[in-house]
C-alpha positions in Angstrom: -12.5 -38.5 -32.0 -12.1 -40.0 -28.5 -9.0 -37.8 -27.9 -11.0 -34.7 -28.9 -13.9 -35.6 -26.6 -11.5 -36.2 -23.7 -9.8 -32.8 -24.3 -13.0 -31.0 -24.3 -14.1 -32.7 -21.1 -10.8 -31.6 -19.4 -11.4 -28.1 -20.5 -14.9 -28.0 -19.3 -14.1 -29.6 -15.9 -14.1 -27.3 -12.9 -13.6 -27.6 -9.2 -15.2 -25.6 -6.3 -11.7 -24.6 -5.1 -10.9 -23.0 -8.5 -14.3 -21.3 -8.8 -14.0 -19.8 -5.3 -10.4 -18.7 -5.9 -11.2 -17.1 -9.3 -14.1 -15.2 -7.6 -11.7 -14.0 -4.9 -9.0 -13.0 -7.3 -11.5 -10.8 -9.2 -12.9 -9.2 -6.0 -9.9 -8.5 -3.9 -6.4 -7.1 -4.6 -4.4 -9.9 -2.8 -1.7 -11.3 -5.0 -1.7 -14.8 -3.3 -4.9 -16.6 -2.4 -5.2 -20.2 -1.3 -8.5 -22.1 -1.0 -8.4 -25.5 0.8 -10.5 -27.8 3.0 -13.5 -27.4 0.7 -16.7 -29.1 1.6 -20.0 -28.9 -0.4 -23.2 -29.4 1.4 -24.8 -31.0 -1.5 -23.8 -32.6 -4.9 -22.4 -30.2 -7.4 -23.5 -30.0 -11.0 -21.2 -30.7 -13.8 -21.6 -27.3 -15.3 -19.7 -24.3 -13.8 -21.4 -21.9 -11.3 -22.8 -18.7 -12.9 -22.1 -16.7 -9.7 -20.2 -17.1 -6.4 -21.3 -15.2 -3.4 -19.6 -14.8 0.0 -21.9 -15.9 2.9 -19.3 -15.7 5.6 -15.6 -14.6 5.3 -13.9 -14.5 2.9 -10.9 -15.3 5.0 -10.4 -18.0 7.5 -13.2 -20.5 7.9 -15.5 -19.1 5.2 -18.7 -20.2 3.4 -19.8 -19.4 -0.1 -22.9 -19.8 -2.2 -22.4 -21.3 -5.6 -25.3 -20.4 -7.9 -25.9 -22.5 -10.9 -28.2 -22.2 -14.0 -31.8 -22.9 -13.1 -31.5 -21.0 -9.8 -29.9 -24.0 -8.0 -27.6 -23.0 -5.1 -25.1 -25.0 -3.2 -23.4 -23.8 0.1 -19.6 -24.6 0.1 -17.4 -24.3 3.2 -13.7 -23.6 2.8 -10.6 -22.4 4.5 -9.1 -19.3 2.8 -5.8 -17.7 3.3 -4.4 -14.6 1.4 -1.0 -12.9 1.4 0.1 -9.5 0.3 3.5 -7.9 -0.1 5.0 -5.8 2.7 8.3 -4.0 3.2 10.5 -5.1 6.1 13.8 -4.0 7.7 16.9 -6.1 6.8 18.7 -5.1 10.0 18.3 -2.9 13.1 17.8 0.8 12.1 18.0 3.8 14.4 15.8 6.8 14.7 16.7 9.5 12.2 18.1 7.0 9.6 17.4 7.9 6.1 16.1 4.7 4.6 18.0 3.3 1.6 16.9 0.5 -0.7 19.6 -1.7 0.8 18.0 -1.3 4.3 14.8 -3.0 3.4 13.3 -6.1 1.6 9.9 -7.2 0.5 8.1 -10.3 1.9 4.7 -11.9 1.6 2.5 -11.8 4.8 -0.9 -13.2 5.7 -3.2 -10.2 5.2 -4.8 -10.8 8.6 -1.5 -10.1 10.3 -0.5 -7.1 8.2 -0.5 -3.9 10.4 -2.5 -0.9 9.5 -0.7 1.5 7.1 1.9 -1.1 6.1 4.1 -0.1 3.2 4.1 -2.5 0.2 6.5 -0.7 -2.2 10.1 -0.3 -1.2 10.5 2.7 -3.6 7.9 4.7 -1.6 9.9 4.4 1.6 13.4 5.0 0.2 14.7 8.4 1.3 12.3 8.7 4.2 13.5 9.2 7.7 12.7 6.9 10.6 10.7 8.4 13.5 12.0 5.7 15.9 14.4 2.9 16.1 13.4 -0.5 14.8 14.7 -4.0 15.1 15.4 -6.3 12.1 12.6 -7.9 10.2 10.1 -5.2 11.3 7.1 -4.5 8.9 7.4 -0.8 8.0 4.2 1.3 8.3 3.5 4.8 7.3 3.5 5.9 11.0 7.1 4.8 11.4 8.8 7.1 8.8 8.4 10.6 7.5 9.7 12.4 4.5 13.2 13.7 4.6 12.9 17.6 4.9 14.4 19.6 2.0 14.9 22.4 4.6 16.0 22.0 8.2 14.9 24.2 11.1 17.3 27.0 11.6 18.8 26.6 8.0 19.5 29.8 6.1 17.3 30.0 3.0 16.4 32.3 0.2 12.9 33.9 0.3 11.4 34.9 -3.0 8.6 37.5 -3.2 6.6 37.1 -6.4 3.9 39.3 -8.1 2.7 39.2 -11.7 5.3 42.0 -12.4 8.0 41.7 -9.8 10.3 39.1 -8.3 12.5 40.1 -5.3 14.7 37.8 -3.1 15.7 38.2 0.5 17.8 36.2 3.0 15.8 34.2 5.6 16.0 31.4 8.1 13.6 28.5 8.5 11.6 28.4 11.7 10.7 24.7 11.1 11.6 21.8 8.9 10.3 22.3 5.3 9.0 19.8 2.7 8.5 20.4 -1.1 5.2 22.1 -2.0 4.3 22.6 1.6 4.0 25.7 3.6 6.7 26.7 6.1 7.2 29.5 8.6 10.4 31.6 7.9 11.9 34.8 9.3 13.0 37.5 6.9 16.5 38.4 8.1 16.2 41.9 6.6 12.9 42.9 8.1 13.1 40.4 11.0 9.4 39.5 10.3 8.2 36.0 10.4 6.1 35.1 7.4 4.9 31.8 5.6 5.6 30.6 2.2 5.7 27.5 0.0 8.9 25.4 -0.4 9.8 24.6 -4.0 12.0 21.8 -5.3 15.1 24.0 -5.2 14.7 24.7 -1.5 13.5 28.4 -2.1 10.6 29.7 -0.2 8.1 31.4 -2.4 5.8 34.1 -0.9 2.9 35.5 -3.0 0.6 38.3 -2.1 
């Protein structure tokens, strides 16, 4: 009987660190959260709080309101850090490099230090082209890379004119880089006219009336 009572007491026990961390895990997308240096401004009830509110923070030196049954509230100060995943370069990479999976690695970084537009999934950057040279261990952002064009400026391409009842092809040349499912300017080499069309996955430029 004593063992059962002790087990129930352990299950029901709680700490302000755990209560704040559980609240932050449910409220924010950060995969790693640490709560330390916790100081309560008053005694804490034995029962768990029914609600946790952010008063200041939630990162760095923060304060939270722990609300208990019976409308009792206790202010708790804590130091909170959070980390999220970023993609970084394994070695120096030069402008124009097509990024491969072996060129990058993932690391955890303090969310307050993560640059705007940082990339978190290495799959999303694989195959993209660097806009500028980067040293090793650089955190990749969306502004540093662009998609690899399916069609290069000056490349000979096929233009396909389509209507509900007719499909005709003509030789052409790209006037700019082209990306799948995006509009591109091309010149029809037969008529010498410059027109716009949509690049499909095959590299054909489709023109519709």
